py3Dmol code that shows the C-alpha trace and the ligand (Angstrom):
import py3Dmol

protein = """\
ATOM      1  CA  UNK A   1      15.357  94.755  70.606  1.00  0.00           C
ATOM      2  CA  UNK A   2      17.964  92.575  68.846  1.00  0.00           C
ATOM      3  CA  UNK A   3      17.687  92.261  65.061  1.00  0.00           C
ATOM      4  CA  UNK A   4      20.066  90.095  63.006  1.00  0.00           C
ATOM      5  CA  UNK A   5      19.756  90.039  59.236  1.00  0.00           C
ATOM      6  CA  UNK A   6      21.557  87.647  56.951  1.00  0.00           C
ATOM      7  CA  UNK A   7      21.273  87.755  53.218  1.00  0.00           C
ATOM      8  CA  UNK A   8      20.392  84.264  51.970  1.00  0.00           C
ATOM      9  CA  UNK A   9      19.885  83.422  48.287  1.00  0.00           C
ATOM     10  CA  UNK A  10      18.412  86.781  47.471  1.00  0.00           C
ATOM     11  CA  UNK A  11      16.065  86.782  50.426  1.00  0.00           C
ATOM     12  CA  UNK A  12      16.863  87.800  53.965  1.00  0.00           C
ATOM     13  CA  UNK A  13      16.738  85.607  56.991  1.00  0.00           C
ATOM     14  CA  UNK A  14      15.799  87.734  59.900  1.00  0.00           C
ATOM     15  CA  UNK A  15      15.599  86.763  63.530  1.00  0.00           C
ATOM     16  CA  UNK A  16      14.033  89.118  65.928  1.00  0.00           C
ATOM     17  CA  UNK A  17      14.836  88.650  69.564  1.00  0.00           C
ATOM     18  CA  UNK A  18      12.538  89.328  72.502  1.00  0.00           C
ATOM     19  CA  UNK A  19      11.895  93.003  73.157  1.00  0.00           C
ATOM     20  CA  UNK A  20      12.040  92.852  76.865  1.00  0.00           C
ATOM     21  CA  UNK A  21      12.439  89.175  77.642  1.00  0.00           C
ATOM     22  CA  UNK A  22      12.936  85.812  75.929  1.00  0.00           C
ATOM     23  CA  UNK A  23       9.977  83.834  74.543  1.00  0.00           C
ATOM     24  CA  UNK A  24      11.613  80.781  76.150  1.00  0.00           C
ATOM     25  CA  UNK A  25      11.219  81.861  79.786  1.00  0.00           C
ATOM     26  CA  UNK A  26      11.847  78.806  81.989  1.00  0.00           C
ATOM     27  CA  UNK A  27       9.101  78.162  84.555  1.00  0.00           C
ATOM     28  CA  UNK A  28      10.076  75.193  86.800  1.00  0.00           C
ATOM     29  CA  UNK A  29       7.226  72.716  86.576  1.00  0.00           C
ATOM     30  CA  UNK A  30       7.744  71.820  90.233  1.00  0.00           C
ATOM     31  CA  UNK A  31       6.597  75.333  91.066  1.00  0.00           C
ATOM     32  CA  UNK A  32       3.111  74.546  89.764  1.00  0.00           C
ATOM     33  CA  UNK A  33       1.185  75.049  92.936  1.00  0.00           C
ATOM     34  CA  UNK A  34      -2.178  74.230  91.489  1.00  0.00           C
ATOM     35  CA  UNK A  35      -3.846  72.673  88.464  1.00  0.00           C
ATOM     36  CA  UNK A  36      -4.649  75.928  86.911  1.00  0.00           C
ATOM     37  CA  UNK A  37      -7.357  75.944  84.230  1.00  0.00           C
ATOM     38  CA  UNK A  38      -6.380  77.868  81.109  1.00  0.00           C
ATOM     39  CA  UNK A  39      -8.224  78.523  77.855  1.00  0.00           C
ATOM     40  CA  UNK A  40      -6.717  79.470  74.513  1.00  0.00           C
ATOM     41  CA  UNK A  41      -9.144  81.512  72.264  1.00  0.00           C
ATOM     42  CA  UNK A  42      -7.815  81.295  68.721  1.00  0.00           C
ATOM     43  CA  UNK A  43      -8.250  84.092  66.235  1.00  0.00           C
ATOM     44  CA  UNK A  44     -10.064  81.509  64.066  1.00  0.00           C
ATOM     45  CA  UNK A  45     -10.280  77.753  64.454  1.00  0.00           C
ATOM     46  CA  UNK A  46      -8.653  75.429  61.890  1.00  0.00           C
ATOM     47  CA  UNK A  47      -6.083  77.985  60.623  1.00  0.00           C
ATOM     48  CA  UNK A  48      -2.657  76.160  60.611  1.00  0.00           C
ATOM     49  CA  UNK A  49      -1.114  79.121  62.399  1.00  0.00           C
ATOM     50  CA  UNK A  50      -3.448  78.728  65.385  1.00  0.00           C
ATOM     51  CA  UNK A  51      -3.350  74.935  65.135  1.00  0.00           C
ATOM     52  CA  UNK A  52       0.442  75.186  65.628  1.00  0.00           C
ATOM     53  CA  UNK A  53       0.028  77.727  68.390  1.00  0.00           C
ATOM     54  CA  UNK A  54      -2.327  75.352  70.182  1.00  0.00           C
ATOM     55  CA  UNK A  55       0.292  72.517  69.834  1.00  0.00           C
ATOM     56  CA  UNK A  56       2.887  74.707  71.582  1.00  0.00           C
ATOM     57  CA  UNK A  57       0.376  75.798  74.304  1.00  0.00           C
ATOM     58  CA  UNK A  58      -0.668  72.209  74.933  1.00  0.00           C
ATOM     59  CA  UNK A  59       2.912  71.000  75.174  1.00  0.00           C
ATOM     60  CA  UNK A  60       3.713  73.712  77.719  1.00  0.00           C
ATOM     61  CA  UNK A  61       0.457  73.128  79.611  1.00  0.00           C
ATOM     62  CA  UNK A  62       1.262  69.427  79.902  1.00  0.00           C
ATOM     63  CA  UNK A  63       4.808  70.229  81.021  1.00  0.00           C
ATOM     64  CA  UNK A  64       3.565  72.522  83.758  1.00  0.00           C
ATOM     65  CA  UNK A  65       0.716  70.254  84.862  1.00  0.00           C
ATOM     66  CA  UNK A  66      -2.042  72.719  84.053  1.00  0.00           C
ATOM     67  CA  UNK A  67      -5.256  72.142  82.125  1.00  0.00           C
ATOM     68  CA  UNK A  68      -5.761  73.688  78.715  1.00  0.00           C
ATOM     69  CA  UNK A  69      -8.987  74.146  76.764  1.00  0.00           C
ATOM     70  CA  UNK A  70      -8.797  75.351  73.154  1.00  0.00           C
ATOM     71  CA  UNK A  71     -11.638  77.237  71.424  1.00  0.00           C
ATOM     72  CA  UNK A  72     -12.221  79.665  68.584  1.00  0.00           C
ATOM     73  CA  UNK A  73     -14.830  80.946  66.118  1.00  0.00           C
ATOM     74  CA  UNK A  74     -15.218  79.369  62.743  1.00  0.00           C
ATOM     75  CA  UNK A  75     -14.684  82.633  60.930  1.00  0.00           C
ATOM     76  CA  UNK A  76     -12.323  85.646  61.355  1.00  0.00           C
ATOM     77  CA  UNK A  77     -14.925  88.038  62.627  1.00  0.00           C
ATOM     78  CA  UNK A  78     -15.217  90.043  65.805  1.00  0.00           C
ATOM     79  CA  UNK A  79     -18.992  89.417  66.012  1.00  0.00           C
ATOM     80  CA  UNK A  80     -18.362  85.665  65.819  1.00  0.00           C
ATOM     81  CA  UNK A  81     -15.532  85.804  68.373  1.00  0.00           C
ATOM     82  CA  UNK A  82     -17.434  87.929  70.935  1.00  0.00           C
ATOM     83  CA  UNK A  83     -19.860  85.197  72.062  1.00  0.00           C
ATOM     84  CA  UNK A  84     -16.909  82.772  72.266  1.00  0.00           C
ATOM     85  CA  UNK A  85     -15.139  85.230  74.620  1.00  0.00           C
ATOM     86  CA  UNK A  86     -18.326  85.758  76.648  1.00  0.00           C
ATOM     87  CA  UNK A  87     -18.854  82.011  77.161  1.00  0.00           C
ATOM     88  CA  UNK A  88     -15.198  81.551  78.226  1.00  0.00           C
ATOM     89  CA  UNK A  89     -15.664  84.406  80.776  1.00  0.00           C
ATOM     90  CA  UNK A  90     -18.871  82.650  82.030  1.00  0.00           C
ATOM     91  CA  UNK A  91     -16.936  79.366  82.444  1.00  0.00           C
ATOM     92  CA  UNK A  92     -14.321  81.320  84.469  1.00  0.00           C
ATOM     93  CA  UNK A  93     -10.970  79.615  83.842  1.00  0.00           C
ATOM     94  CA  UNK A  94      -7.995  80.938  85.824  1.00  0.00           C
ATOM     95  CA  UNK A  95      -6.271  82.358  82.732  1.00  0.00           C
ATOM     96  CA  UNK A  96      -6.963  82.998  79.070  1.00  0.00           C
ATOM     97  CA  UNK A  97      -4.595  83.365  76.120  1.00  0.00           C
ATOM     98  CA  UNK A  98      -6.534  85.158  73.386  1.00  0.00           C
ATOM     99  CA  UNK A  99      -5.928  86.440  69.853  1.00  0.00           C
ATOM    100  CA  UNK A 100      -8.623  89.126  69.384  1.00  0.00           C
ATOM    101  CA  UNK A 101     -10.018  89.499  65.847  1.00  0.00           C
ATOM    102  CA  UNK A 102     -10.261  93.213  66.102  1.00  0.00           C
ATOM    103  CA  UNK A 103      -8.058  95.629  68.037  1.00  0.00           C
ATOM    104  CA  UNK A 104     -10.944  97.851  69.228  1.00  0.00           C
ATOM    105  CA  UNK A 105     -14.262  96.001  68.900  1.00  0.00           C
ATOM    106  CA  UNK A 106     -13.398  93.301  71.509  1.00  0.00           C
ATOM    107  CA  UNK A 107     -12.217  95.697  74.231  1.00  0.00           C
ATOM    108  CA  UNK A 108     -15.457  95.459  76.269  1.00  0.00           C
ATOM    109  CA  UNK A 109     -15.746  91.642  76.456  1.00  0.00           C
ATOM    110  CA  UNK A 110     -12.047  91.215  77.172  1.00  0.00           C
ATOM    111  CA  UNK A 111     -12.004  93.933  79.793  1.00  0.00           C
ATOM    112  CA  UNK A 112     -15.072  92.172  81.408  1.00  0.00           C
ATOM    113  CA  UNK A 113     -13.073  88.960  81.353  1.00  0.00           C
ATOM    114  CA  UNK A 114     -10.143  90.654  83.162  1.00  0.00           C
ATOM    115  CA  UNK A 115     -12.466  92.422  85.584  1.00  0.00           C
ATOM    116  CA  UNK A 116     -13.932  88.989  86.445  1.00  0.00           C
ATOM    117  CA  UNK A 117     -10.472  88.066  87.801  1.00  0.00           C
ATOM    118  CA  UNK A 118      -9.299  86.023  84.852  1.00  0.00           C
ATOM    119  CA  UNK A 119      -5.624  86.570  83.854  1.00  0.00           C
ATOM    120  CA  UNK A 120      -5.575  87.632  80.150  1.00  0.00           C
ATOM    121  CA  UNK A 121      -2.574  87.296  77.834  1.00  0.00           C
ATOM    122  CA  UNK A 122      -2.629  88.328  74.225  1.00  0.00           C
ATOM    123  CA  UNK A 123      -1.129  85.877  71.748  1.00  0.00           C
ATOM    124  CA  UNK A 124      -0.458  86.991  68.200  1.00  0.00           C
ATOM    125  CA  UNK A 125      -3.103  89.720  67.799  1.00  0.00           C
ATOM    126  CA  UNK A 126      -3.773  92.232  70.575  1.00  0.00           C
ATOM    127  CA  UNK A 127      -6.064  95.124  71.489  1.00  0.00           C
ATOM    128  CA  UNK A 128      -5.017  98.757  71.192  1.00  0.00           C
ATOM    129  CA  UNK A 129      -5.429  98.808  74.982  1.00  0.00           C
ATOM    130  CA  UNK A 130      -3.003  96.281  76.498  1.00  0.00           C
ATOM    131  CA  UNK A 131      -3.132  97.857  79.967  1.00  0.00           C
ATOM    132  CA  UNK A 132      -4.939  94.931  81.584  1.00  0.00           C
ATOM    133  CA  UNK A 133      -3.028  92.130  79.827  1.00  0.00           C
ATOM    134  CA  UNK A 134      -0.323  90.106  81.598  1.00  0.00           C
ATOM    135  CA  UNK A 135       1.698  89.950  78.418  1.00  0.00           C
ATOM    136  CA  UNK A 136       1.373  90.525  74.639  1.00  0.00           C
ATOM    137  CA  UNK A 137       3.259  87.981  72.626  1.00  0.00           C
ATOM    138  CA  UNK A 138       3.674  88.172  68.833  1.00  0.00           C
ATOM    139  CA  UNK A 139       6.008  88.331  65.862  1.00  0.00           C
ATOM    140  CA  UNK A 140       7.567  91.685  65.086  1.00  0.00           C
ATOM    141  CA  UNK A 141       4.978  92.140  62.360  1.00  0.00           C
ATOM    142  CA  UNK A 142       6.289  95.640  61.366  1.00  0.00           C
ATOM    143  CA  UNK A 143       9.707  94.122  60.710  1.00  0.00           C
ATOM    144  CA  UNK A 144       8.073  91.270  58.780  1.00  0.00           C
ATOM    145  CA  UNK A 145       6.207  93.755  56.559  1.00  0.00           C
ATOM    146  CA  UNK A 146       9.420  95.660  55.907  1.00  0.00           C
ATOM    147  CA  UNK A 147      11.189  92.468  54.988  1.00  0.00           C
ATOM    148  CA  UNK A 148       8.354  91.485  52.649  1.00  0.00           C
ATOM    149  CA  UNK A 149       8.609  94.832  50.835  1.00  0.00           C
ATOM    150  CA  UNK A 150      12.415  94.668  50.511  1.00  0.00           C
ATOM    151  CA  UNK A 151      12.242  91.115  49.170  1.00  0.00           C
ATOM    152  CA  UNK A 152       9.425  91.818  46.767  1.00  0.00           C
ATOM    153  CA  UNK A 153      11.212  94.962  45.505  1.00  0.00           C
ATOM    154  CA  UNK A 154      14.290  92.842  44.712  1.00  0.00           C
ATOM    155  CA  UNK A 155      12.166  90.120  43.000  1.00  0.00           C
ATOM    156  CA  UNK A 156      10.447  92.614  40.728  1.00  0.00           C
ATOM    157  CA  UNK A 157      13.643  94.424  39.770  1.00  0.00           C
ATOM    158  CA  UNK A 158      12.647  97.506  41.809  1.00  0.00           C
ATOM    159  CA  UNK A 159       9.935  98.555  39.361  1.00  0.00           C
ATOM    160  CA  UNK A 160       6.363  97.962  38.337  1.00  0.00           C
ATOM    161  CA  UNK A 161       2.985  97.604  40.021  1.00  0.00           C
ATOM    162  CA  UNK A 162       2.356  95.568  43.189  1.00  0.00           C
ATOM    163  CA  UNK A 163      -0.760  94.664  45.111  1.00  0.00           C
ATOM    164  CA  UNK A 164      -1.375  94.021  48.828  1.00  0.00           C
ATOM    165  CA  UNK A 165      -4.048  91.408  49.618  1.00  0.00           C
ATOM    166  CA  UNK A 166      -5.058  91.750  53.297  1.00  0.00           C
ATOM    167  CA  UNK A 167      -7.623  90.416  55.706  1.00  0.00           C
ATOM    168  CA  UNK A 168      -9.540  93.465  57.156  1.00  0.00           C
ATOM    169  CA  UNK A 169      -8.480  96.749  58.634  1.00  0.00           C
ATOM    170  CA  UNK A 170      -8.303  96.892  62.481  1.00  0.00           C
ATOM    171  CA  UNK A 171      -6.258  93.756  63.114  1.00  0.00           C
ATOM    172  CA  UNK A 172      -3.025  94.460  65.034  1.00  0.00           C
ATOM    173  CA  UNK A 173      -0.866  91.983  63.247  1.00  0.00           C
ATOM    174  CA  UNK A 174      -1.849  92.493  59.622  1.00  0.00           C
ATOM    175  CA  UNK A 175      -2.074  96.304  60.094  1.00  0.00           C
ATOM    176  CA  UNK A 176       1.519  96.279  61.258  1.00  0.00           C
ATOM    177  CA  UNK A 177       2.607  94.140  58.336  1.00  0.00           C
ATOM    178  CA  UNK A 178       1.000  96.552  55.831  1.00  0.00           C
ATOM    179  CA  UNK A 179       2.531  99.548  57.621  1.00  0.00           C
ATOM    180  CA  UNK A 180       5.973  97.962  57.469  1.00  0.00           C
ATOM    181  CA  UNK A 181       5.464  97.110  53.779  1.00  0.00           C
ATOM    182  CA  UNK A 182       4.154 100.595  52.751  1.00  0.00           C
ATOM    183  CA  UNK A 183       6.821 102.470  54.726  1.00  0.00           C
ATOM    184  CA  UNK A 184       9.569 100.476  52.985  1.00  0.00           C
ATOM    185  CA  UNK A 185       7.964 100.930  49.589  1.00  0.00           C
ATOM    186  CA  UNK A 186       8.528 104.711  50.016  1.00  0.00           C
ATOM    187  CA  UNK A 187      12.185 103.839  49.400  1.00  0.00           C
ATOM    188  CA  UNK A 188      11.250 102.327  46.015  1.00  0.00           C
ATOM    189  CA  UNK A 189       9.845 105.204  43.883  1.00  0.00           C
ATOM    190  CA  UNK A 190       9.593 103.123  40.692  1.00  0.00           C
ATOM    191  CA  UNK A 191       7.192 100.662  42.410  1.00  0.00           C
ATOM    192  CA  UNK A 192       3.515 101.582  42.367  1.00  0.00           C
ATOM    193  CA  UNK A 193       1.428 100.072  45.205  1.00  0.00           C
ATOM    194  CA  UNK A 194      -2.196  99.678  44.204  1.00  0.00           C
ATOM    195  CA  UNK A 195      -5.062 100.330  46.587  1.00  0.00           C
ATOM    196  CA  UNK A 196      -5.102  97.664  49.252  1.00  0.00           C
ATOM    197  CA  UNK A 197      -7.679  94.873  48.806  1.00  0.00           C
ATOM    198  CA  UNK A 198      -9.456  93.139  51.687  1.00  0.00           C
ATOM    199  CA  UNK A 199     -10.720  89.541  51.682  1.00  0.00           C
ATOM    200  CA  UNK A 200     -12.198  89.079  55.191  1.00  0.00           C
ATOM    201  CA  UNK A 201      -9.844  86.118  55.539  1.00  0.00           C
ATOM    202  CA  UNK A 202     -11.559  84.232  52.644  1.00  0.00           C
ATOM    203  CA  UNK A 203      -9.218  82.503  50.206  1.00  0.00           C
ATOM    204  CA  UNK A 204     -11.853  82.561  47.485  1.00  0.00           C
ATOM    205  CA  UNK A 205     -12.030  86.340  47.750  1.00  0.00           C
ATOM    206  CA  UNK A 206      -8.285  86.516  47.407  1.00  0.00           C
ATOM    207  CA  UNK A 207      -8.490  84.415  44.189  1.00  0.00           C
ATOM    208  CA  UNK A 208     -11.201  86.698  42.725  1.00  0.00           C
ATOM    209  CA  UNK A 209      -9.128  89.790  43.603  1.00  0.00           C
ATOM    210  CA  UNK A 210      -6.046  88.291  41.992  1.00  0.00           C
ATOM    211  CA  UNK A 211      -7.923  87.351  38.788  1.00  0.00           C
ATOM    212  CA  UNK A 212      -9.501  90.813  38.538  1.00  0.00           C
ATOM    213  CA  UNK A 213      -6.194  92.604  39.194  1.00  0.00           C
ATOM    214  CA  UNK A 214      -4.382  90.570  36.541  1.00  0.00           C
ATOM    215  CA  UNK A 215      -7.093  91.585  34.039  1.00  0.00           C
ATOM    216  CA  UNK A 216      -6.970  95.299  35.040  1.00  0.00           C
ATOM    217  CA  UNK A 217      -3.240  95.702  35.394  1.00  0.00           C
ATOM    218  CA  UNK A 218      -1.309  93.930  32.697  1.00  0.00           C
ATOM    219  CA  UNK A 219       1.921  95.332  34.322  1.00  0.00           C
ATOM    220  CA  UNK A 220       1.216  93.644  37.657  1.00  0.00           C
ATOM    221  CA  UNK A 221       4.700  92.549  38.900  1.00  0.00           C
ATOM    222  CA  UNK A 222       4.215  91.423  42.460  1.00  0.00           C
ATOM    223  CA  UNK A 223       1.795  90.595  45.278  1.00  0.00           C
ATOM    224  CA  UNK A 224       2.149  90.736  49.053  1.00  0.00           C
ATOM    225  CA  UNK A 225      -0.382  88.386  50.708  1.00  0.00           C
ATOM    226  CA  UNK A 226      -0.550  89.156  54.420  1.00  0.00           C
ATOM    227  CA  UNK A 227      -1.547  85.780  55.843  1.00  0.00           C
ATOM    228  CA  UNK A 228      -2.240  82.077  55.217  1.00  0.00           C
ATOM    229  CA  UNK A 229      -5.676  82.429  53.600  1.00  0.00           C
ATOM    230  CA  UNK A 230      -4.720  85.335  51.381  1.00  0.00           C
ATOM    231  CA  UNK A 231      -1.564  83.520  50.246  1.00  0.00           C
ATOM    232  CA  UNK A 232      -3.548  80.409  49.375  1.00  0.00           C
ATOM    233  CA  UNK A 233      -6.145  82.400  47.408  1.00  0.00           C
ATOM    234  CA  UNK A 234      -3.569  84.492  45.547  1.00  0.00           C
ATOM    235  CA  UNK A 235      -1.624  81.331  44.561  1.00  0.00           C
ATOM    236  CA  UNK A 236      -4.885  79.802  43.255  1.00  0.00           C
ATOM    237  CA  UNK A 237      -5.566  82.867  41.171  1.00  0.00           C
ATOM    238  CA  UNK A 238      -2.129  82.882  39.650  1.00  0.00           C
ATOM    239  CA  UNK A 239      -2.360  79.193  38.885  1.00  0.00           C
ATOM    240  CA  UNK A 240      -5.759  79.545  37.268  1.00  0.00           C
ATOM    241  CA  UNK A 241      -4.359  82.337  35.046  1.00  0.00           C
ATOM    242  CA  UNK A 242      -1.267  80.190  34.338  1.00  0.00           C
ATOM    243  CA  UNK A 243       0.677  83.247  35.345  1.00  0.00           C
ATOM    244  CA  UNK A 244       4.371  82.642  35.834  1.00  0.00           C
ATOM    245  CA  UNK A 245       5.625  86.234  35.881  1.00  0.00           C
ATOM    246  CA  UNK A 246       4.010  87.808  38.985  1.00  0.00           C
ATOM    247  CA  UNK A 247       6.222  87.382  42.078  1.00  0.00           C
ATOM    248  CA  UNK A 248       4.502  86.680  45.377  1.00  0.00           C
ATOM    249  CA  UNK A 249       5.708  87.179  48.926  1.00  0.00           C
ATOM    250  CA  UNK A 250       3.350  86.025  51.687  1.00  0.00           C
ATOM    251  CA  UNK A 251       3.296  85.968  55.457  1.00  0.00           C
ATOM    252  CA  UNK A 252       3.013  82.516  57.142  1.00  0.00           C
ATOM    253  CA  UNK A 253       4.041  78.977  56.282  1.00  0.00           C
ATOM    254  CA  UNK A 254       1.010  76.700  56.194  1.00  0.00           C
ATOM    255  CA  UNK A 255       1.164  73.298  54.463  1.00  0.00           C
ATOM    256  CA  UNK A 256      -0.478  74.559  51.225  1.00  0.00           C
ATOM    257  CA  UNK A 257       1.845  77.603  51.230  1.00  0.00           C
ATOM    258  CA  UNK A 258       4.887  75.277  51.328  1.00  0.00           C
ATOM    259  CA  UNK A 259       3.402  73.358  48.377  1.00  0.00           C
ATOM    260  CA  UNK A 260       2.958  76.612  46.440  1.00  0.00           C
ATOM    261  CA  UNK A 261       6.507  77.657  47.292  1.00  0.00           C
ATOM    262  CA  UNK A 262       7.903  74.380  46.108  1.00  0.00           C
ATOM    263  CA  UNK A 263       5.860  74.612  42.976  1.00  0.00           C
ATOM    264  CA  UNK A 264       7.373  78.032  42.219  1.00  0.00           C
ATOM    265  CA  UNK A 265       4.026  79.928  42.396  1.00  0.00           C
ATOM    266  CA  UNK A 266       5.108  81.791  45.498  1.00  0.00           C
ATOM    267  CA  UNK A 267       8.722  83.017  45.843  1.00  0.00           C
ATOM    268  CA  UNK A 268       9.041  83.792  49.584  1.00  0.00           C
ATOM    269  CA  UNK A 269       7.296  83.195  52.879  1.00  0.00           C
ATOM    270  CA  UNK A 270       7.712  85.322  55.975  1.00  0.00           C
ATOM    271  CA  UNK A 271       7.196  82.539  58.515  1.00  0.00           C
ATOM    272  CA  UNK A 272       6.303  83.083  62.182  1.00  0.00           C
ATOM    273  CA  UNK A 273       6.845  80.884  65.246  1.00  0.00           C
ATOM    274  CA  UNK A 274       3.290  80.160  66.364  1.00  0.00           C
ATOM    275  CA  UNK A 275       4.420  77.153  68.410  1.00  0.00           C
ATOM    276  CA  UNK A 276       6.753  79.454  70.401  1.00  0.00           C
ATOM    277  CA  UNK A 277       3.887  82.007  70.845  1.00  0.00           C
ATOM    278  CA  UNK A 278       1.713  79.178  72.335  1.00  0.00           C
ATOM    279  CA  UNK A 279       4.501  78.067  74.721  1.00  0.00           C
ATOM    280  CA  UNK A 280       5.187  81.633  75.815  1.00  0.00           C
ATOM    281  CA  UNK A 281       1.503  82.368  76.246  1.00  0.00           C
ATOM    282  CA  UNK A 282       1.051  79.553  78.731  1.00  0.00           C
ATOM    283  CA  UNK A 283       4.283  80.480  80.528  1.00  0.00           C
ATOM    284  CA  UNK A 284       3.335  84.102  81.043  1.00  0.00           C
ATOM    285  CA  UNK A 285      -0.203  83.311  82.110  1.00  0.00           C
ATOM    286  CA  UNK A 286       1.008  80.778  84.693  1.00  0.00           C
ATOM    287  CA  UNK A 287       3.577  83.230  85.987  1.00  0.00           C
ATOM    288  CA  UNK A 288       0.771  85.767  86.478  1.00  0.00           C
ATOM    289  CA  UNK A 289      -1.336  83.202  88.314  1.00  0.00           C
ATOM    290  CA  UNK A 290       1.543  82.464  90.607  1.00  0.00           C
ATOM    291  CA  UNK A 291       1.875  86.187  91.370  1.00  0.00           C
ATOM    292  CA  UNK A 292       5.292  86.271  89.699  1.00  0.00           C
ATOM    293  CA  UNK A 293       6.410  89.076  87.361  1.00  0.00           C
ATOM    294  CA  UNK A 294       5.523  88.685  83.644  1.00  0.00           C
ATOM    295  CA  UNK A 295       7.118  90.203  80.544  1.00  0.00           C
ATOM    296  CA  UNK A 296       4.762  92.805  79.149  1.00  0.00           C
ATOM    297  CA  UNK A 297       5.928  92.484  75.535  1.00  0.00           C
ATOM    298  CA  UNK A 298       7.498  89.473  73.890  1.00  0.00           C
ATOM    299  CA  UNK A 299       8.489  89.290  70.277  1.00  0.00           C
ATOM    300  CA  UNK A 300       9.035  85.860  68.806  1.00  0.00           C
ATOM    301  CA  UNK A 301      11.197  84.938  65.847  1.00  0.00           C
ATOM    302  CA  UNK A 302      10.424  85.101  62.184  1.00  0.00           C
ATOM    303  CA  UNK A 303      12.197  83.653  59.199  1.00  0.00           C
ATOM    304  CA  UNK A 304      12.200  84.190  55.398  1.00  0.00           C
ATOM    305  CA  UNK A 305      11.637  80.829  53.717  1.00  0.00           C
ATOM    306  CA  UNK A 306      12.428  80.228  50.081  1.00  0.00           C
ATOM    307  CA  UNK A 307      12.318  77.114  47.861  1.00  0.00           C
ATOM    308  CA  UNK A 308      16.082  76.864  48.439  1.00  0.00           C
ATOM    309  CA  UNK A 309      16.150  76.868  52.252  1.00  0.00           C
ATOM    310  CA  UNK A 310      12.784  75.191  53.045  1.00  0.00           C
ATOM    311  CA  UNK A 311      14.443  71.853  53.868  1.00  0.00           C
ATOM    312  CA  UNK A 312      17.124  73.338  56.101  1.00  0.00           C
ATOM    313  CA  UNK A 313      17.005  71.982  59.611  1.00  0.00           C
ATOM    314  CA  UNK A 314      16.934  75.573  61.004  1.00  0.00           C
ATOM    315  CA  UNK A 315      13.738  76.306  59.058  1.00  0.00           C
ATOM    316  CA  UNK A 316      11.710  73.307  60.262  1.00  0.00           C
ATOM    317  CA  UNK A 317      10.472  74.984  63.435  1.00  0.00           C
ATOM    318  CA  UNK A 318       8.899  77.750  61.329  1.00  0.00           C
ATOM    319  CA  UNK A 319       6.734  75.374  59.241  1.00  0.00           C
ATOM    320  CA  UNK A 320       3.151  75.224  60.484  1.00  0.00           C
ATOM    321  CA  UNK A 321       1.348  71.960  61.351  1.00  0.00           C
ATOM    322  CA  UNK A 322      -1.976  70.701  60.207  1.00  0.00           C
ATOM    323  CA  UNK A 323      -2.167  68.688  63.460  1.00  0.00           C
ATOM    324  CA  UNK A 324       0.027  68.207  66.557  1.00  0.00           C
ATOM    325  CA  UNK A 325       1.024  64.622  65.841  1.00  0.00           C
TER     326      UNK A 325
END
"""
ligand_1 = """\
12
LIG
O -0.954 85.396 60.062
C -1.552 84.632 61.048
C -1.777 85.514 62.236
O -0.538 86.014 62.699
C -2.672 86.700 61.925
O -2.983 87.451 63.088
C -3.938 86.174 61.305
O -3.700 85.310 60.240
C -2.881 84.161 60.567
O -3.616 83.401 61.491
C -2.712 83.268 59.327
O -3.834 82.985 58.678
"""
view = py3Dmol.view(width=600, height=400)
view.addModel(protein, "pdb")
view.setStyle({"model": 0}, {"cartoon": {"style": "trace"}})
view.addModel(ligand_1, "xyz")
view.setStyle({"model": 1}, {"stick": {}})
view.zoomTo()
view.show()
C-alpha cells in the first residue's frame, strides 16, 4: 500500500493508493461481449455518498455498454436492506455491486445471491466474509480514522474531552474509522474519549446527543462524526447551542457538510471518492463476468478538506453530489 501525507494548513492531505491494484483499471469498452445487466444496491438511498457512487457507476456502465439498475433501502438498517437484496436476487441480474448495512447479518442473503450465479462486488461496506466477492472496494477507513484523530488532537491543543458520534456497531467502514481514531488517541494521553454514541444514521439523534453532551461535559473540546448524517446532526446541535469552541472533524463531504465547513462550524472533513468507488465497482464486476481476473481489494483515495482548500481544483473530485447533473 502506498501512503503519501502532506501537511496542509494544519490538516493533513492524505492519498492512499490501491492496495493491490488501481481503482482506475482500464477495461476496453470494445471488449464488452454482451449487454450485461448490473444492479447497484446502495447502503441507503438518498445519501449524497451513494448518490455520487451511483453517478460514477452509471458513467462507467454507459462507457462499457452495460445496463445498470440502482436501488437501496430508505433507512440504514439490515432488516430494511435484506428484502431489497432478496428481490434483486430474484430478478437475477448478471452482477451486483452492494454496500451491505451490516458486516454479519447480511451474509445469508448475499451468499444466496452469489450461489444463484450472480457476480457480487462489495462497494464501500463489506461483509466479514469476503470469500465469494469478486472485489471489495473502499476507502482506507482505518487510515481515515487515524487522520481524524491526529487532526482533532491538533485542533484541541492535545487536551480535553472528545466525543465520537457513530452510526451503529457492525458496519465495516465506520467500525474501521472508530478503530483508527481510538488507536491514535492512545498516543494522546491528555485527551479523554467519552463513551461512543450511536445514532442509527439519524441526524436528529446526532443533534440530541450533541446537545446532551454539551450540557453534561462543559469541557467538551472536540467531536468526531463518522459519516454524513452524524456530521449534519452534530453541526445542527452546535449551531443551536451557539457553540463556537467545540472543534469538529467529520468523515465525508456532502453538500450540507461543505456549507457547515464554510460557516466555520466544522473544521475538517475526511472526504472519500465515492464516484471512483462506483466506477471501480462496475469495472471489477464486468471483468468477473468476462472471466477475467479481478482485484480482490481496492482502496480508493481520501482527502482532508478544510475551509482553506475546499475550492482547490484538486479537491473538487472529493465533493459529493446531490444529483449527477
Ligand atoms: O460514510 C459513508 C459510507 O462510507 C459509510 O459506509 C456509510 O455512511 C456514508 O454513506 C455517509 O453517510
